[in-house]
C-alpha positions in Angstrom: -30.5 -58.6 -157.2 -28.6 -56.9 -154.5 -29.0 -57.8 -150.9 -30.6 -55.0 -148.9 -28.5 -53.2 -146.4 -29.7 -53.8 -142.8 -28.6 -51.3 -140.3 -27.0 -52.7 -137.2 -28.0 -51.7 -133.7 -25.3 -49.7 -132.1 -23.0 -51.6 -129.8 -23.3 -51.0 -126.1 -20.0 -50.0 -124.5 -18.6 -52.7 -122.3 -18.1 -51.7 -118.7 -14.9 -53.1 -117.4 -14.3 -53.1 -113.7 -10.7 -53.1 -112.6 -9.7 -54.9 -109.4 -9.0 -51.5 -107.8 -12.5 -50.2 -108.6 -14.1 -53.5 -107.4 -12.1 -53.3 -104.1 -13.3 -49.7 -103.6 -17.0 -50.7 -104.2 -16.7 -53.6 -101.7 -15.1 -51.4 -99.1 -17.8 -48.7 -99.6 -20.6 -51.3 -99.2 -19.0 -52.6 -96.1 -18.7 -49.1 -94.6 -22.3 -48.4 -95.4 -23.4 -51.6 -93.8 -21.4 -50.9 -90.6 -22.8 -47.4 -90.3 -26.4 -48.7 -90.7 -25.8 -51.4 -88.2 -24.4 -48.9 -85.7 -27.4 -46.7 -86.1 -29.7 -49.7 -85.5 -31.5 -49.8 -88.8 -31.4 -53.6 -88.9 -32.7 -54.3 -85.4 -36.4 -53.4 -85.6 -37.1 -54.4 -89.2 -35.7 -57.9 -88.5 -38.1 -58.3 -85.6 -41.0 -57.0 -87.6 -40.2 -59.3 -90.5 -40.0 -62.3 -88.2 -43.4 -61.3 -86.6 -45.0 -60.6 -89.9 -43.8 -63.7 -91.8 -43.4 -66.4 -89.3 -46.4 -65.8 -87.0 -49.4 -64.5 -88.9 -52.0 -67.1 -89.9 -55.4 -66.9 -91.4 -58.0 -69.1 -89.6 -61.7 -69.8 -89.6 -63.4 -67.2 -87.4 -66.6 -67.1 -85.5 -68.9 -64.0 -85.1 -67.8 -63.3 -81.6 -64.1 -62.8 -82.4 -62.7 -59.3 -82.4 -59.3 -57.8 -82.9 -57.3 -58.1 -79.8 -58.9 -61.3 -78.6 -56.7 -64.0 -77.2 -57.2 -67.7 -77.7 -55.7 -71.1 -78.1 -54.8 -71.9 -81.8 -56.0 -75.3 -82.8 -55.6 -77.3 -86.1 -57.9 -80.1 -86.9 -57.0 -82.4 -89.9 -58.9 -85.3 -91.5 -56.5 -88.0 -92.5 -58.7 -89.6 -95.2 -60.5 -86.5 -96.6 -57.4 -84.3 -96.6 -59.0 -81.2 -95.1 -57.5 -79.0 -92.4 -59.0 -76.2 -90.3 -57.5 -73.8 -87.9 -59.6 -72.2 -85.2 -59.2 -70.1 -82.0 -60.6 -71.6 -78.9 -61.1 -70.4 -75.3 -59.8 -73.6 -73.8 -56.6 -75.4 -74.6 -56.6 -78.7 -76.5 -56.8 -81.7 -74.1 -55.2 -85.1 -74.8 -57.4 -87.9 -75.9 -56.1 -90.2 -73.2 -56.0 -88.5 -69.8 -57.4 -85.1 -70.7 -54.1 -83.2 -70.0 -54.2 -79.6 -71.4 -51.7 -78.8 -74.1 -50.2 -75.5 -75.2 -48.5 -77.2 -78.2 -48.5 -80.7 -79.6 -50.7 -83.5 -80.8 -53.9 -83.9 -78.8 -55.1 -87.2 -80.3 -57.1 -88.6 -83.2 -60.8 -89.6 -83.1 -62.7 -90.8 -86.2 -59.7 -90.0 -88.5 -59.6 -86.3 -87.2 -56.4 -85.3 -85.5 -56.3 -82.3 -83.2 -53.1 -80.3 -82.7 -52.5 -77.5 -80.2 -50.5 -74.7 -82.0 -50.0 -72.3 -79.0 -51.5 -69.0 -77.9 -52.6 -66.4 -80.5 -54.1 -62.9 -80.7 -56.6 -61.8 -83.3 -55.1 -59.1 -85.5 -58.2 -58.5 -87.8 -61.4 -60.2 -88.8 -62.7 -60.3 -92.4 -66.0 -62.0 -92.7 -65.7 -65.7 -91.7 -61.8 -65.4 -91.6 -59.5 -64.0 -89.0 -55.8 -63.1 -89.1 -54.1 -64.2 -85.9 -50.6 -63.7 -84.6 -49.0 -66.6 -82.8 -47.5 -65.4 -79.5 -43.9 -66.6 -79.3 -42.3 -64.1 -77.0 -41.9 -65.9 -73.6 -42.9 -62.8 -71.5 -45.9 -62.1 -73.7 -46.9 -65.8 -73.7 -46.8 -65.9 -69.9 -48.9 -62.8 -69.6 -51.4 -64.1 -72.2 -51.7 -67.4 -70.4 -52.3 -65.6 -67.2 -55.1 -63.6 -68.8 -56.7 -66.7 -70.3 -56.6 -68.4 -66.9 -54.0 -71.1 -67.8 -50.7 -69.8 -66.2 -49.6 -73.4 -65.5 -49.1 -74.0 -69.3 -46.3 -71.4 -69.4 -42.9 -72.9 -69.8 -44.2 -76.5 -69.8 -42.5 -78.7 -72.3 -45.3 -80.6 -74.1 -44.5 -83.7 -76.1 
C-alpha cells in the first residue's frame, strides 16, 4: 500500500533585517519620539495616568455622600478576622494616646481593630453602597481641601 501524499503548507518567507535597515528604524522611532515630546503629547497623559491609577480607590459609602464631597480617608483593619474597610469621614483620625489629629499614619489599635489615616480624598462617583474616591496628593490642592474641611493645620505636617 502506498503512503498517501500529504500536501505541505506553503513556507512563509523569512524577513531579514539588515543592520542598515535596523539603524534606520531606530533613528525613525527616535525622531518620532522627539517630535511627540516637543509637542507635549507625553505631558498630560502621564499626569492623567498617575491620577487614574495611583489615586482612585473604591470605599464603603454612606447615603449622604455625593460626587465632589471631600473627606478624610480612613482604613480600619481587624488583625484576627482579616477584614479591612475604607471609609470617608468628616473628621481626621485621632491617635489612641493623646488624641492628636492625623492626616496620614497609624492612629492606634483597639480590640484588634487598627485605624489608619490615608489622607484627604474627594468623591468621584457613588454607586449604591460604594463610592469611588480620589486621594488628593497635589500639595496646593491638599492645602485648599484642608482649609475647606476646617483643618488647615494638618497641611505640610509630617506625621509619623
